[in-house]
N, C-alpha and C positions, 0 to 999 in steps of 0.2 A: 591525404585521407582516401580511403577507398570509395568507390562509387557505390550507390545504393544496390547495385546488382551484384557486388561481390559476395561470393557464397563460401569461400574457402576459409574455414577457421584457422586462426593463427595461434598455434600452441607451441611455445618455445620447448625445445627438447631438454633444456636444463630444468624445466619444471617437472619432469617426470619423477615420480616418487621412487624411493629405493626399494619398495616392496616388489614381489615378483610380477604383479600385473602392472604394466606400464599405464601412464596417463592415456595413452592412445587406445588401449584396450578398454580402459574405463570409459572413455567417450563412445566407444562402439557399443558398450553396455549403456547406451544413453537412457534407457528407462530408469536405471538406478539414479544417474545423476539428476534426472528430472525429478524423481520422487524426493531425493535429498534436498535439492534446491527449492522445490515446491514446499517441502516441510519447513524450511527456514522462512520463506516468504509468507508462510501461513501464520507466522507469529502474531502479526497485528490482528487478523480476523479472529484468531483463537482467543487472543487476550481481551478483544473488545466484544465480538458478536455473540460468543457463548455467554456472556455476562449481561447482554442487552434485555432479555426477557425478565431479568431480575431486578432492573432499575426501579420499578414501583415498589417492589418488595423491600428493597434497600432503604428507600425513603421512609417507610414505615418502621423497618427494623431499628434503624439508627436515629429515628425521629429528626430527620433532616429534610429541608425543603428540595424540591426537584432540582432547581438550579445548582444547589450545592452538590447534590449526588452526581449531576452531570459533569461536575468538575473532576470526578474520578475518571471519566473518559478523557477529558482535556488533559489532566496530568499525565496519564499514560501516553497520549499522543504527543504532548510536549517532550516527555522523556525520550520517546522514540526518535524525535526530530534532533534534539540536542546530542543523543547518543550517537546517531549516525554521523554528526559532524566531527565527533572525536574518534570514532572506530574507523571510519574511512581512511583517513591518513595514516592511522596506525597500521591498517592492513597493507597499505602501500609500503611501509617501512619494514614490518616484521613478518609479512606473509599473511595468508588468509586464516590458517588454522588456529594460531595462537590467540588472537583477539576473539575469534568466534567461540572457542571453547570456554574462554574466561567469561565472556558475556552470557553464554547459556547457564553457566553454573550460578551466576549471581541472579539471573532470571528465575531459577528454580527457587532459590532461597526467598526472594522477594515475593513471589507468587504464594509460597506457603505462608508468609506473614500476612498477606491480604486475607487469607482464610480465617485468621484469628484477630483481625483488627477490631478494637473495642469501640471505636467511634468513627465518624465520617472523616474527621481531620486525619487520623492515622491511615485510613484507608487511602486518602488522597496521596499521602507521603509514600505509602508503600506502592501505589500504582505509579507514582513517578519513577521510583527505582526500578520497578518492573519494566517501564517503557525504556529507560535508559539502557538497561541490560538487553532487552529484547531487540534493540536497534542493531546489535551485532548481526543477527540473522539475516535481517532485511538488506543492509548495505552490503555485506560480504557476498550474499547470494547473487546480487546484480553485478559485483565486481568479478566473481568467478565466471559468469556468463560472458563479461567483456573480456576476460582472459582468454576464453576458449573460442568465441565466435565473432563475426563481423558482418556488417551489412545486412543483407536479406536473411542470411542464416541466423543472425542474432535476432531479428524481428520474429522469425518463425519460432525460435527457441522461447522468446518471451511469451508468445501467444500460446505455445504448448504448456509453458510454465503456469500460465494463467488457468489452464484446465485443471491442474494439480491443485495450486493454491486457491483456485475458486471453489473446490470441494469444501475448504474450510468454512467460508461464510455460508454455505448451504447447510452443512452438517452442524456447525457450532450453535446456532440458535436453536435448532431442533433438539440437539442434545441438552442445551441449556434448559429449554422448556421441560424436558422429560426429567432432568435432574431435579427441577423444582417440584416435581410430583412427590419425590421420596425424601427430599431434604430442602434446607433453605439455600439462600444465595451463597453461603460459605462453601457449600459443597462444590459449586462451580469451580472455585479456586483450588479445591483439592484435586479435582480432575485435571486442571490446568498444570498443577505441579507434576503430576505423573506423565503428562505429555511432554512437558519440557525436559524431564529426566530422561524419557526414552529417546527424544531427539538428540540430546547431548551424548548418550552412549552411541547412537548411530553415527554422529559426526566423528567421535573419538576413534571408533573402529574402522570406519569405512571411507571417509571423504578424504582424498589426497590433497596435497598442497598443489595449487595451480599457478602460483606466482614464483618464478625462478629467482634465486638470490641475485642474480645479475640485473634483473629488472626491478629490484627494490630500491627505495629512496633512502640514502644514508642520512639526510638532513633531518632536522627537528621540526619544532613547530613553525619556525620562521620560513623554512622551505615549503611546508604544507600550506601556510597562508599565502605564499607567493603563487603556488600552483592554483589554489582556489581563485586568487585575484585574476590569474591569467584566464581561467575558465569563464569567470563572470564578465570579463571584458570583451568576450566573444558574444556579440548581439544575438546571433541565432541560438547558441546554447542557452543563454539566459532566457530568451523568448519561449523556446521549448520547455525549459525548466518551469517558468511561471505558467505557461499553458497548462502543463501537467498538474502544477499545484493548485491553481484555482478550479480545475476540473475535479481534482480530489476534494476540494473544499465543498463543492456541490454534492458529491458523494457522502462526504462525512456529515454534512447537515441532515441528510437522510438518515445516516446511521444513528446519530445522537438524538434526533427528534422523533423518529418513527415509532419507538416503543410507547411514547406518550401519545402521539397522534393516532395511532392505530389502535391502542388499548384503552386510553382514557377518553379520547373524543369519540371514537367509533365503536367502543365497547367490545373489541375483540379480546379473547382469552390469550394468555401467553403462548398456548399451543398454536392458536390461529395465527398470531403474530409471527411466530417461528416459522410456520408454513409459508406465509406470504414472503417472508425474508428470504426463505430458501428458493422460492420460485423466482424472485428477482435475482438472486445469484445465479440460478440456472441460465437466465437470459444473458447475464454478463458473461458467463463461460461460453455459451453457445456463440454469441457474437465474436468473442475473442478467438474461437476456433475457426469461424468463417474468415476472420481477418488473417489468421496465420496459415490456413490451408488453401484459401481461394484467392484472397486479395493481394497479400504480400508477394512481390515479384512480378505481378501483373498490373496493379494499379499503383501510382505514385502514393507513398506513404503520407505525403502532405495532402493530397486529395482526400484520402481516407480520413485523415485526422480532421480535416475542415468539415467533412460531412457528418462526422461523429459530433463535433462542436455544435453544428446546426441542430441537430437532433436533440442534444442536451438543452440548448437554448429554448427550443419549442416545447419541450416537455416542462421545463421550469416555468415557462409563461402559462402553460395550461394549468399547472398545479396552483399558481398564484390566482388565476382567475377563479378556480373552484374554491379556494380557500377564503377569497373575499366575497363569495356568494354571487358572482357574476352570472353563473348558470343556475341560480337558485340553490335550493338545499340538495346537496349530493351526498350519496352514501359512500360506503367503504370501497365498492367495486370501482368507480371512476377514478378515485384517488389512488387505489392500488394499481390501476392500469397506467396512470401518469408516472408513478414511481418506478414501475417495470420498465417502461420505455427509456426513462432517465438512466436507470442502472444498466440496461442492456447497451446503451450507447457508450458506456464506459469501457466496454470490451474492445472498442477500437481506439478510443480517445487516449486512455492511460498507456498501453503498450507502445503505440506509435509515438507518442510525445517522448517517452523514455528512450526509445530506440534512436529516434532522430537526434536527441540530445547526446547520447553516448557515442554516436557516429562522428561526433565533433571532436573527439579526443581518442587517441590511441594509448597515450601514456596516462598515469595518474587515474585509473579507472576507479579506484576506491574513493578518491576525493571527488571525482565527478558523481559517483553514485551517492556519496554522502550529501553533496549539494542538492541533488534531485530529491532525495528522501526528506532532508531537513526542510526544504521549502515546502513540500507537500504537507508534512505533518504539522509545521508551525502554522501555515495557513489554515489547515483543518482544525488545529486547536483554537485558533481565533474564532473560526465559525461556530464551534460547538457551543460555547455559552450564549451566543447570540440567538440561537433557535429557541432558547427557553426564556427569553427576556420578557415576553408578554405572558408568562404562566403556562400551565398545562393544557389549557382548554381552547387553544386556537392554533391552527396550522399556518397562519400568516407569516410569522417569523421564519419558519422553515423555508417556505416557498420564496420569501424575499431573498434570504441568503443564497439560495440555489440560483435565482435569476441573476443577482449581482455577480456572483462568482462566475457564472457562464458568460455574462457580458465581458468581464474582465479577461477571462481565458481567450475569448474571440479576439479582443483588442490586441492582447500580447502575441497571439498567433499571426494576426495580419500585419500589425505594426512592427514587430521585432523579427519575426521568422521570415517574413517576406517570401512566402512559399512560391511566388511566381518567378523568383530569382534562382535559377538552377545552381548558381555558384555557392549558395548557402549550404547545399548538401555535399558539395565537392571539396569544400575547404574546411579544415578543422583546426583545433587547437593542438599543437604538438604533432601535426601530420608529419 
């Protein structure tokens, strides 16, 4: 396995497409690759964040309780988790393009069905299918990065990718809030349908295959399961996977609870909520760029990850103290500041956890990416309904979930990754 300092991307020549422009020239046109992969990784924030300002309206429109409507988020998230588990090995066997295009086509159909859902039960079902199909973009985008890059170069690409995909959570709730000015929540899914269609066309016409036939796995489900078992038996890989997964749970607790906390408890309008959500996303993107441009290659990724986890833990503790009244009655500004700090810290926590995990394996990048995504989304799906367990009028469950998730992430990082042991970054599965 290469050391963290390795910067030379490994691109098999057999992976070069038959089109006039080679894969090497495609990589030199790095902006295009970043935009395409950024669009694919933007599937989750587009599917969830654009819909967030409409959650209270959905509860009224479909005459459903808030906890049930939050299941539409859980269903989408669970679908993305399970879908990655299937699509990852498929992309290792058949290449990246075929599973990706199939997933995008199903995503478009499922999103259109969400727009015409007659009740909350059918909306939950359609959101599940939407998540299952949307998983293709997430897992294959990460696998393509692993096909093309290694070590520090991979970490920097992930941080740059966060700049592009980070635009989605900034723009999505703002767009969602504006859509609600002219139509109802169903219009949000109409817009998402057009977005999915445009992305599918772009992938079909412009994205080359990055996995050479010689590097594909001929085996079926049994071989895929053996490969995943080998990955999970590697303690540092599993540690980084769980560290990223529980960090994502703290993030998703914010995503699923903040529409009610900010709007129902603190009285903000959908447009104000969208603005605050966008500001928090700017913080995440900015810190991600600091990570990629200034920290990676100069400071150990384990040290940066540890610092990010410490900030998440402190922010979650402060939010819980505010929610329980330890500082007296606080307004929206202190709570928004705590959420901003927590979100910003994700700019170093999530990309570094993913990079350190993927550096543990040179082969089976699709399966490794699937395990990373599945664990994050499943843990996040469990966290989602917990934040609404005490109703819509208290922020305590959100803060408790965030604090517990941060504590578990720190425990996994220290206990399983053992960042003080330099051998954990030099040895990997299938090196």
